[in-house]
C-alpha positions as CSV (number, residue, x, y, z in Angstrom):
1,X,-17.9,-22.5,52.1
2,X,-17.2,-21.4,48.5
3,X,-16.8,-23.5,45.4
4,X,-13.4,-22.1,44.5
5,X,-10.8,-19.8,46.1
6,X,-8.4,-18.1,43.7
7,X,-5.2,-16.9,45.4
8,X,-3.8,-13.9,43.6
9,X,-5.7,-11.0,42.2
10,X,-3.7,-10.0,39.2
11,X,-4.9,-10.3,35.6
12,X,-4.4,-14.0,35.5
13,X,-6.5,-14.5,38.7
14,X,-9.2,-12.0,37.5
15,X,-9.5,-13.7,34.1
16,X,-9.7,-17.1,35.8
17,X,-12.4,-15.9,38.1
18,X,-14.3,-14.5,35.1
19,X,-14.2,-17.8,33.3
20,X,-15.4,-19.8,36.4
21,X,-18.1,-17.4,37.6
22,X,-19.7,-17.5,34.2
23,X,-20.3,-21.2,34.7
24,X,-22.4,-20.5,37.8
25,X,-19.7,-21.2,40.5
26,X,-19.3,-19.3,43.7
27,X,-15.9,-17.7,43.5
28,X,-13.7,-15.9,46.1
29,X,-10.7,-14.0,44.9
30,X,-8.0,-13.4,47.6
31,X,-5.3,-10.8,47.1
32,X,-2.5,-9.9,49.4
33,X,-2.5,-6.2,48.3
34,X,-4.8,-4.4,46.0
35,X,-6.4,-6.1,43.0
36,X,-4.3,-5.9,39.8
37,X,-1.7,-3.7,41.5
38,X,1.4,-5.8,40.9
39,X,3.0,-6.9,37.5
40,X,-0.4,-6.7,35.7
41,X,-0.6,-3.0,36.3
42,X,3.2,-2.4,35.9
43,X,3.4,-3.9,32.4
44,X,2.8,-2.4,29.0
45,X,-0.2,-4.3,27.6
46,X,1.5,-5.4,24.3
47,X,-0.5,-8.3,22.8
48,X,2.5,-10.1,21.4
49,X,5.9,-11.4,22.6
50,X,8.5,-8.8,21.7
51,X,10.1,-11.3,19.3
52,X,7.5,-14.0,18.7
53,X,9.9,-16.3,16.8
54,X,12.2,-16.6,19.8
55,X,9.5,-18.3,21.8
56,X,8.5,-22.0,21.9
57,X,5.3,-23.0,20.1
58,X,3.6,-23.5,23.5
59,X,3.8,-19.7,23.9
60,X,2.7,-19.0,20.3
61,X,-0.5,-21.2,20.7
62,X,-1.6,-19.3,23.8
63,X,-0.7,-15.9,22.2
64,X,-2.7,-16.6,19.0
65,X,-5.8,-17.7,21.0
66,X,-5.7,-14.6,23.2
67,X,-5.0,-12.2,20.3
68,X,-8.2,-13.4,18.7
69,X,-10.2,-13.2,21.9
70,X,-9.2,-9.7,23.1
71,X,-11.3,-7.5,20.7
72,X,-14.5,-9.2,21.9
73,X,-13.5,-9.1,25.5
74,X,-12.7,-5.4,25.3
75,X,-16.1,-4.7,23.7
76,X,-17.9,-6.7,26.2
77,X,-16.2,-5.1,29.2
78,X,-16.8,-1.6,27.8
79,X,-20.5,-2.3,27.2
80,X,-20.9,-3.8,30.7
81,X,-18.8,-1.5,32.8
82,X,-18.4,1.7,30.8
83,X,-14.6,1.4,31.1
84,X,-12.8,1.1,27.8
85,X,-9.7,-1.2,27.9
86,X,-8.5,0.6,24.8
87,X,-7.7,-2.3,22.6
88,X,-5.9,-0.7,19.7
89,X,-4.4,-2.4,16.6
90,X,-1.3,-0.2,16.6
91,X,1.0,-2.8,15.0
92,X,4.4,-3.9,16.2
93,X,7.5,-2.4,14.5
94,X,10.6,-4.4,15.3
95,X,13.8,-2.5,14.6
96,X,16.3,-5.4,14.9
97,X,16.8,-6.4,11.3
98,X,19.3,-9.2,11.8
99,X,16.4,-11.7,12.5
100,X,14.4,-11.1,9.3
101,X,14.9,-14.7,8.1
102,X,13.8,-16.2,11.4
103,X,10.8,-13.9,11.4
104,X,9.8,-14.9,7.9
105,X,10.1,-18.6,8.6
106,X,8.1,-18.3,11.8
107,X,5.4,-16.3,10.1
108,X,5.1,-18.8,7.3
109,X,4.9,-21.7,9.8
110,X,2.2,-20.1,11.8
111,X,0.3,-18.3,9.0
112,X,1.1,-14.9,10.5
113,X,1.4,-11.7,8.4
114,X,4.7,-9.7,8.5
115,X,6.2,-7.1,6.3
116,X,9.9,-6.4,5.8
117,X,10.5,-2.6,5.6
118,X,13.3,-0.7,4.0
119,X,14.5,2.8,5.1
120,X,11.9,4.7,3.0
121,X,9.0,2.6,4.4
122,X,10.3,3.0,8.0
123,X,10.3,6.8,7.6
124,X,6.9,6.8,6.1
125,X,5.5,4.7,8.9
126,X,7.1,6.6,11.7
127,X,8.2,10.1,10.6
128,X,9.4,11.2,14.0
129,X,11.7,8.3,14.4
130,X,15.5,8.6,14.0
131,X,16.3,8.1,10.3
132,X,19.4,5.9,10.6
133,X,17.6,2.6,10.5
134,X,17.8,0.7,7.2
135,X,15.5,-2.3,7.9
136,X,12.6,-3.2,10.1
137,X,9.9,-5.9,10.6
138,X,6.3,-4.8,10.7
139,X,3.5,-6.9,12.2
140,X,0.6,-4.7,11.4
141,X,-2.1,-7.0,12.8
142,X,-0.8,-6.8,16.4
143,X,-2.5,-4.8,19.1
144,X,-2.2,-3.4,22.6
145,X,-4.5,-2.9,25.6
146,X,-4.2,-0.3,28.3
147,X,-3.7,-2.7,31.1
148,X,-4.7,-0.4,34.0
149,X,-8.0,0.2,32.4
150,X,-8.5,-3.4,31.5
151,X,-7.9,-4.3,35.2
152,X,-10.5,-1.7,36.4
153,X,-13.0,-3.1,33.9
154,X,-12.4,-6.6,35.0
155,X,-12.7,-5.7,38.7
156,X,-16.1,-4.1,38.0
157,X,-17.3,-7.0,35.9
158,X,-16.4,-9.5,38.6
159,X,-18.2,-7.5,41.2
160,X,-21.2,-7.3,38.9
161,X,-21.2,-11.1,38.6
162,X,-21.1,-11.7,42.3
163,X,-17.4,-12.7,42.8
164,X,-16.3,-12.1,46.4
165,X,-13.1,-10.0,46.4
166,X,-10.9,-10.0,49.5
167,X,-8.1,-7.4,49.2
168,X,-5.3,-6.8,51.8
169,X,-5.8,-10.5,52.6
170,X,-2.7,-12.6,52.4
171,X,-3.0,-16.4,52.0
172,X,-0.4,-18.0,54.4
173,X,-1.2,-21.7,54.0
174,X,-3.1,-24.3,51.9
175,X,-5.4,-26.5,53.9
176,X,-5.8,-30.1,52.8
177,X,-7.1,-33.4,54.1
178,X,-6.3,-36.9,52.8
179,X,-4.5,-35.5,49.7
180,X,-7.5,-33.2,48.8
181,X,-7.6,-29.5,49.1
182,X,-10.0,-28.1,51.7
183,X,-9.4,-24.4,51.5
184,X,-7.0,-21.6,52.3
185,X,-5.8,-20.1,55.6
186,X,-5.4,-16.4,55.4
187,X,-3.9,-13.9,57.9
188,X,-7.5,-13.2,59.0
189,X,-9.4,-16.5,58.8
190,X,-9.9,-19.9,57.1
191,X,-11.8,-20.1,53.8
192,X,-13.2,-23.5,53.1
193,X,-13.5,-24.4,49.4
194,X,-13.7,-27.5,47.2
195,X,-11.1,-26.1,44.8
196,X,-8.2,-23.7,45.1
197,X,-6.3,-22.0,42.2
198,X,-2.9,-20.4,42.7
199,X,-2.5,-17.3,40.4
200,X,-0.1,-15.4,42.6
201,X,2.5,-14.5,40.0
202,X,6.0,-14.2,41.4
203,X,4.7,-15.2,44.8
204,X,3.2,-18.5,43.6
205,X,6.2,-20.6,44.5
206,X,6.1,-19.4,48.1
207,X,2.5,-20.4,48.5
208,X,3.1,-23.8,46.9
209,X,6.4,-24.5,48.8
210,X,4.8,-27.1,51.1
211,X,2.6,-28.7,48.5
212,X,5.1,-31.4,47.4
213,X,6.1,-29.9,44.1
214,X,8.7,-27.4,43.1
215,X,7.2,-24.7,41.0
216,X,10.2,-22.7,39.9
217,X,8.5,-19.3,39.6
218,X,10.7,-16.4,40.6
219,X,10.5,-12.6,40.5
220,X,12.1,-10.6,37.7
221,X,12.1,-6.9,38.1
222,X,11.2,-4.7,35.2
223,X,11.5,-0.9,35.3
224,X,9.5,1.5,33.0
225,X,9.2,5.2,32.2
226,X,6.2,7.2,31.1
227,X,6.2,10.3,28.9
228,X,3.3,12.7,28.0
229,X,3.4,13.9,24.4
230,X,1.0,15.0,21.8
231,X,-1.1,12.2,20.4
232,X,0.3,10.6,17.3
233,X,4.0,11.3,17.9
234,X,4.5,7.6,17.7
235,X,2.0,5.4,15.9
236,X,3.3,1.8,16.3
237,X,4.7,-0.2,19.2
238,X,8.4,0.0,18.7
239,X,10.8,-2.8,19.7
240,X,14.5,-2.5,19.7
241,X,17.3,-4.5,21.5
242,X,14.8,-6.1,23.9
243,X,13.1,-2.9,24.9
244,X,9.9,-1.2,23.7
245,X,7.9,2.0,23.3
246,X,4.1,1.9,23.5
247,X,2.1,4.9,22.3
248,X,-1.3,5.3,24.0
249,X,-4.3,7.0,22.4
250,X,-4.0,10.1,24.5
251,X,-0.3,10.8,23.8
252,X,1.3,8.9,26.7
253,X,4.3,6.8,25.7
254,X,5.6,4.0,27.9
255,X,9.3,3.0,27.6
256,X,10.4,-0.3,29.0
257,X,11.7,-2.4,30.3
258,X,14.6,-3.8,32.3
259,X,15.1,-7.4,33.1
260,X,16.7,-7.7,36.6
261,X,17.1,-10.6,39.0
262,X,16.9,-8.7,42.2
263,X,14.5,-10.9,44.2
264,X,11.4,-9.2,45.6
265,X,13.0,-5.8,45.5
266,X,10.6,-3.5,43.6
267,X,12.5,-0.3,44.0
268,X,13.6,1.9,41.0
269,X,17.1,2.9,40.1
270,X,18.6,6.0,38.5
271,X,20.7,3.9,36.3
272,X,17.7,2.2,34.7
273,X,16.0,5.6,34.2
274,X,19.1,6.9,32.4
275,X,19.4,3.8,30.2
276,X,15.7,3.8,29.2
277,X,15.7,7.5,28.5
278,X,18.8,7.2,26.3
279,X,16.9,4.4,24.4
280,X,13.8,6.5,24.0
281,X,15.6,9.6,22.7
282,X,17.8,7.5,20.4
283,X,14.7,6.2,18.7
284,X,12.5,9.3,18.9
285,X,14.6,12.4,19.3
286,X,11.6,14.6,20.1
287,X,11.3,12.8,23.5
288,X,14.5,14.7,24.6
289,X,12.3,17.7,24.9
290,X,9.9,16.0,27.3
291,X,10.4,15.2,31.0
292,X,9.8,11.8,32.4
293,X,6.4,11.8,34.0
294,X,6.6,8.6,36.0
295,X,9.2,5.8,36.7
296,X,8.1,2.5,38.3
297,X,9.0,-1.1,38.6
298,X,7.1,-4.4,38.8
299,X,8.0,-8.0,39.5
300,X,7.2,-10.4,36.7
301,X,6.9,-14.2,37.4
302,X,9.6,-15.9,35.5
303,X,10.2,-19.6,34.9
304,X,13.4,-21.4,33.8
305,X,11.7,-22.7,30.6
306,X,9.8,-19.5,29.8
307,X,6.6,-21.5,29.7
308,X,3.8,-20.9,32.3
309,X,2.3,-23.5,34.6
310,X,-1.3,-24.2,33.9
311,X,-3.0,-27.3,35.3
312,X,-3.9,-29.5,38.2
313,X,-1.5,-30.4,41.0
314,X,-0.3,-33.9,40.4
315,X,-1.0,-35.3,43.9
316,X,-3.4,-32.9,45.7
317,X,-6.9,-33.2,44.3
318,X,-8.7,-29.9,43.8
319,X,-5.5,-27.8,43.7
320,X,-4.7,-25.9,40.5
321,X,-2.0,-23.5,39.3
322,X,-2.0,-20.7,36.6
323,X,1.2,-18.8,36.9
324,X,4.7,-18.1,35.5
325,X,3.8,-15.9,32.5
326,X,6.9,-13.7,32.8
327,X,6.6,-10.7,30.4
328,X,3.5,-12.0,28.7
329,X,0.9,-12.2,31.4
330,X,-1.5,-9.7,29.7
331,X,-1.0,-11.4,26.3
332,X,-1.5,-15.0,27.5
333,X,-4.1,-14.3,30.2
334,X,-7.3,-15.1,28.3
335,X,-6.0,-18.3,26.8
336,X,-4.5,-19.5,30.1
337,X,-7.7,-18.8,32.0
338,X,-9.8,-20.6,29.4
339,X,-7.5,-23.6,29.3
340,X,-7.5,-23.9,33.1
341,X,-11.3,-23.7,33.2
342,X,-11.5,-26.4,30.6
343,X,-9.3,-28.6,32.8
344,X,-11.2,-27.9,36.0
345,X,-14.6,-28.4,34.5
346,X,-13.7,-31.5,32.4
347,X,-14.6,-29.7,29.2
348,X,-13.0,-30.4,25.8
349,X,-9.6,-28.6,25.9
350,X,-9.2,-25.4,23.9
351,X,-5.5,-26.2,23.6
352,X,-3.1,-29.1,24.3
353,X,-2.3,-28.9,28.0
354,X,0.8,-31.0,28.1
355,X,3.4,-28.2,27.7
356,X,2.1,-26.4,30.8
357,X,1.5,-29.3,33.1
358,X,3.0,-29.4,36.6
359,X,5.4,-32.3,37.2
């Protein structure tokens, strides 16, 4: 028997496991595929919502907590594992100027720093970008992490700390007795546990379907492209018309992403590749001289409200949920994991839990 089974080995599950194992608990992490290989790997690692002012305060509170936590987490993981998650304060340059008033009001309310750039300042900040833009919003404090490297570092850290990792192990049912969780039934065996946490992303609703609540988490496909360029071609994370470009330290540039309600279909399409390439070249013409190095898709866990579920099941004791982070799983992961650990361990809460509670 283990103290806690965590079902779902993406970033949310790994961070939740990290929070709990550091309190001395015996943790088993169960993943239907390979650890961190779904939406956590497929995303871009931007440590901010694309347009922060469009989101409810419940998202902002999680985001701010995580943004402050990430530099220390990255340093700790690098020192422990030798794997650098590449936390980089690259800044976020938003090229949709019609929301400058909303951005300024949001920044004032949350004590966030933004700059409103004119054409001259845009050219100075990004010399290779197309020169037709007249206004932009710069959030220079914002950062990114290289999510595949973050996932590798977390996996090694969990192994170092004694977490049992079961990959290629699908959880098919939740076991309970007298309205209390007793463990998880997998395709291979039964794992007894005093507590179970569901962190299965887009698949969370399927696992919870017989638990007596409707957790409206659904898959939203996002397709992305990768270019290899010289380092420094683009300096900032660029955001335009709901899409983004992310420059990595070694010259890779990610371009994303689509938002498609296609169920659990993770295939890529030629149409998406064409649209994303056109966006990339329209912003940075030099990319027209580079071939697409990779094209992939991931399934993000959406919710109708845009707010994740973090908390205890209302009627099954010992069952918890941490899911539904949509496009912001990497960003919101540390705060979500800390908040759930606070709830599970009856510690003083790091944040108000009510916006994320299961009903």
